[in-house]
C-alpha positions in Angstrom: -28.5 14.0 25.9 -29.4 14.6 22.3 -27.9 11.3 21.2 -27.2 8.0 22.9 -25.3 5.6 20.7 -25.5 2.0 21.7 -23.1 -0.6 20.2 -23.5 0.6 16.7 -22.3 -1.8 14.0 -22.7 -1.2 10.2 -21.1 -2.7 7.1 -21.3 -1.1 3.6 -20.8 -3.3 0.5 -19.8 -6.1 2.8 -17.1 -4.1 4.5 -17.3 -3.3 8.2 -17.4 0.5 8.7 -18.6 0.9 12.2 -17.7 -1.6 14.9 -19.6 -1.5 18.1 -19.5 2.2 18.8 -21.2 3.4 22.0 -21.2 7.0 23.2 -23.4 9.8 24.6 -23.3 13.3 23.2 -24.1 16.5 25.2 -27.4 18.3 24.7 -25.7 21.6 23.9 -22.3 22.7 22.6 -20.2 21.5 19.8 -19.2 17.9 19.4 -16.3 17.3 17.0 -15.7 13.9 15.3 -12.1 13.4 14.3 -10.1 10.5 12.7 -8.2 9.5 9.6 -9.9 9.3 6.2 -12.1 6.2 5.9 -12.5 5.6 9.6 -16.3 5.9 9.6 -16.9 9.6 10.5 -19.4 10.4 7.7 -21.1 7.0 8.2 -21.6 7.7 11.9 -23.0 11.1 11.1 -25.5 9.6 8.7 -26.5 7.0 11.3 -27.1 9.8 13.8 -29.4 11.5 11.2 -31.3 8.3 10.5 -30.2 8.2 6.8 -28.4 4.9 7.5 -29.8 2.2 9.7 -27.2 0.1 11.7 -27.1 -3.6 11.5 -26.9 -3.9 15.2 -27.3 -1.4 18.0 -29.3 1.8 17.9 -29.2 5.6 18.0 -31.5 7.4 20.5 -32.3 11.1 20.0 -33.7 12.6 23.2 -34.6 9.1 24.4 -36.4 8.0 21.2 -35.0 5.6 18.6 -34.1 7.6 15.5 -35.0 4.6 13.3 -38.5 4.8 14.6 -39.2 8.4 13.8 -41.2 9.3 10.7 -39.0 11.3 8.2 -40.9 14.6 8.8 -40.7 14.2 12.5 -37.0 13.4 12.3 -36.4 16.4 10.0 -38.0 18.7 12.6 -35.5 17.4 15.2 -32.3 16.8 13.2 -30.7 18.7 10.4 -27.9 17.1 8.3 -25.6 18.8 5.9 -23.6 16.1 4.0 -20.2 16.7 2.6 -21.3 16.8 -1.0 -24.8 18.2 -1.0 -26.5 18.4 -4.4 -29.3 20.8 -5.6 -31.5 20.7 -8.7 -30.3 23.0 -11.4 -31.8 26.5 -11.7 -32.3 27.3 -8.0 -31.6 30.7 -6.6 -29.8 31.0 -3.3 -33.1 32.0 -1.5 -34.9 29.0 -3.1 -32.3 26.6 -1.9 -32.4 28.0 1.7 -36.2 27.9 1.6 -36.1 24.1 1.2 -35.0 24.1 4.8 -38.5 25.0 5.8 -40.0 21.9 4.2 -40.5 19.9 7.4 -42.5 22.8 8.9 -44.9 23.4 5.9 -48.4 22.0 5.6 -49.0 20.0 2.4 -49.7 22.2 -0.6 -49.5 25.4 1.4 -47.1 28.2 0.7 -44.6 29.5 3.2 -46.0 31.7 5.9 -44.5 34.9 7.2 -42.6 33.1 9.9 -41.1 30.8 7.3 -40.0 33.7 5.1 -38.5 35.4 8.2 -36.5 32.2 9.0 -35.1 32.1 5.5 -34.1 35.8 5.6 -32.5 35.4 9.0 -30.5 32.3 7.8 -29.3 34.2 4.8 -28.2 37.1 7.0 -26.5 34.8 9.4 -24.2 33.5 6.7 -23.7 36.8 5.0 -25.6 36.0 1.8 -28.6 38.4 1.9 -27.3 40.4 -1.0 -27.0 37.3 -3.1 -30.4 35.8 -2.3 -31.7 36.1 -5.9 -28.5 35.0 -7.6 -28.4 31.5 -9.2 -26.7 29.0 -6.9 -24.5 27.9 -9.8 -23.1 31.4 -10.1 -21.6 31.3 -6.6 -18.1 30.4 -5.6 -17.4 27.2 -3.8 -17.2 29.0 -0.4 -20.4 31.0 -1.1 -22.3 27.8 -2.0 -21.1 26.2 1.2 -22.5 29.1 3.1 -25.8 28.8 1.2 -26.1 25.1 2.2 -25.4 26.0 5.8 -28.1 28.7 5.6 -30.5 25.9 4.5 -29.7 24.0 7.7 -30.1 27.1 9.8 -33.5 27.7 8.2 -34.6 24.2 9.2 -34.5 25.4 12.8 -33.7 22.1 14.5 -32.5 21.4 18.0 -29.6 19.3 16.6 -27.4 20.1 13.7 -25.1 17.6 11.9 -22.3 19.0 9.7 -19.9 17.0 7.6 -16.7 19.1 7.2 -18.5 22.4 7.1 -15.3 24.5 6.9 -14.4 23.0 3.5 -14.1 25.5 0.7 -14.2 28.5 3.0 -11.4 31.0 3.1 -10.1 32.0 6.5 -12.3 35.1 7.1 -15.4 33.0 6.4 -14.2 30.1 8.4 -13.9 32.5 11.4 -17.4 33.9 10.7 -18.9 30.4 10.5 -17.1 29.2 13.6 -18.4 32.2 15.5 -22.0 31.5 14.3 -21.8 27.8 15.2 -20.5 28.7 18.7 -23.5 31.0 19.1 -25.9 28.4 17.9 -24.4 25.7 20.2 -25.4 27.7 23.2 -29.0 26.5 22.7 -28.6 23.3 20.6 -26.3 20.4 19.8 -23.9 20.9 16.9 -22.1 17.8 15.8 -19.5 18.3 13.1 -16.7 16.4 11.4 -13.4 18.3 11.6 -9.9 17.6 10.2 -8.1 20.6 11.7 -7.2 19.5 15.2 -6.3 23.0 16.4 -9.7 24.3 15.4 -11.3 21.2 17.2 -9.3 22.0 20.3 -10.4 25.6 20.3 -14.1 25.3 19.6 -15.3 21.9 20.6 -16.9 21.1 24.0 -16.8 17.3 23.3 -14.8 15.2 20.9 -15.2 11.6 19.5 -12.0 10.1 18.0 -12.5 7.2 15.5 -10.1 4.8 13.9 -11.0 1.9 11.6 -14.7 2.2 12.6 -14.0 1.9 16.4 -14.2 4.6 19.0 -10.7 5.3 20.3 -11.6 8.1 22.8 -14.5 10.4 23.8 -14.7 13.3 26.1 -13.6 16.9 26.6 -11.0 18.2 24.0 -8.2 18.5 26.5 -8.5 14.7 27.2 -9.1 13.4 23.7 -6.7 15.8 21.8 -3.8 14.7 23.9 -0.6 12.9 22.8 -1.6 9.3 23.6 -5.2 9.4 22.2 -4.1 11.2 19.0 -1.3 8.6 18.5 -3.8 5.8 18.9 -6.2 7.6 16.5 -3.9 8.6 13.7 -0.9 6.3 14.2 1.6 9.2 14.3 2.9 11.5 17.0 1.6 15.1 17.6 2.9 18.1 19.4 0.7 20.4 21.4 1.7 24.0 22.1 0.0 27.1 23.5 -0.3 30.5 21.9 0.0 33.7 23.9 -3.8 33.8 24.4 -3.6 30.3 26.0 -5.2 28.6 23.0 -3.7 25.3 21.7 -1.9 24.5 18.5 -1.8 20.8 17.5 0.5 19.7 14.7 2.0 16.4 13.6 5.5 15.9 14.8 8.0 17.0 12.3 6.1 20.1 11.1 
């Protein structure tokens, strides 16, 4: 298990955000986190990354408490892409992606050949090789999103945390990114926040459903993305249908 979550409780600004969450996430595959806005999804992801420390409970990564890991050691294990990542002005695409190699560099030493190869491969994986020398500010929103994902790939961690990674991507690039994440998940854990339940049903191996900071359901998508758990999670009814290829479509009732 990459993560074991034990009775996680956290308040921000005096407001309870996570309320006694306990779960275990598989060591490989894609885990999707779903739930209405403000239910604690991003806060949970930041706790998994060690960016936030819970008030009670703990997060274990491969048996070790995340809070007890030094920042560099943690960054070699876990890569986090927040929803609104910010970069210093003036960076090129390649310079941004190269920052993903920081946990692996020796102090005051330039990147080695293996580091440069990792950056080049990450750029190729997201289809930005031709834009490597372009200013980050000159990219479209979707291209910038892919550049940030390339940074995470260059970090070369066994666990990748993504907060709504499909935002700003058009449908072709959504499909390309989903295919890339599925390939990556064959050898590592990918944990990602998703709003599209149909995509979650088609690509996730494991799903956590949150509501008001509490865990409503956890398990395989066919169990969590069913009528009763979805009703309990979102407070509305859903219909689930199958396409000719057998894949599901999940929509709120009335659509």
